[in-house]
N, C-alpha and C positions, 0 to 999 in steps of 0.2 A: 828259260821259258821262252817259247816262241812269241813272236810279235802279235799283240792283240790290236783289234781295230773295231770300230763301231759303224753300223749302217742304220738307216731309218727306213722302215717299211710301214706304210699306213699309220704313221705317227708313233710306232713302237721302235724303241732303240734295241737293236740286236748286237750282242757282243760276240765277236768271232776271233778265232785263232788262225793265223795264216797257215794255209795248207789243209785246213779242215773244210768239209763240204756242208756242215750244218752249224748253226749258231750255238754257242755255249750257254747263253741265257738271254732272256728278254729283261732288260734292266729298267725300262721306264716306258710310260705311255704318254700320248699327247705331246710328243716332242717335235721340235722344229730343227734342232741341230744337236750333234753329239761328236765329241773329240776325246780320244784317249791320250793322256799324258802320263807315261810310266804306269804307276799302279792306280791312277785316278781317271775317272770318266766324268767329263763335264758336259752336262745336258742343258740346253736352252729349250724352254717350253713355250707353247703357243700363248700362254697367259703373260709372258714377259719375264717370268722368274727363271733363275739359273740354279741348278743343284750340282754339287760336287759329290760324286759317289766314290767310295774306296772299293777297288776290285779285290775280291777275296781269293786268296790262294791261286788255284788253277784257272780262274776266270769264270767259274760256274755260278758266281753270284756277285752282285755289287750292292753295297749298302750306302744309303745317303749319309753324308757327313755334315753338310751345311747347305742352306738355301738362301739366296738373295732375291729380293723382289724388285 
């Protein structure tokens, strides 16, 4: 699988695959930071909480696993 990475545009987390010219999915909204670690996406939100998402299969979706406040 090609390298996945996340960007933030207007508070929305976009999940990308390197070499592609469009995002695979929008994983979260109202975000302040986002980092991909292997098959997990860690998102810090503006309200101070952090959620770990599991990236599903080809990167076309990410589901929340746990949230800390």
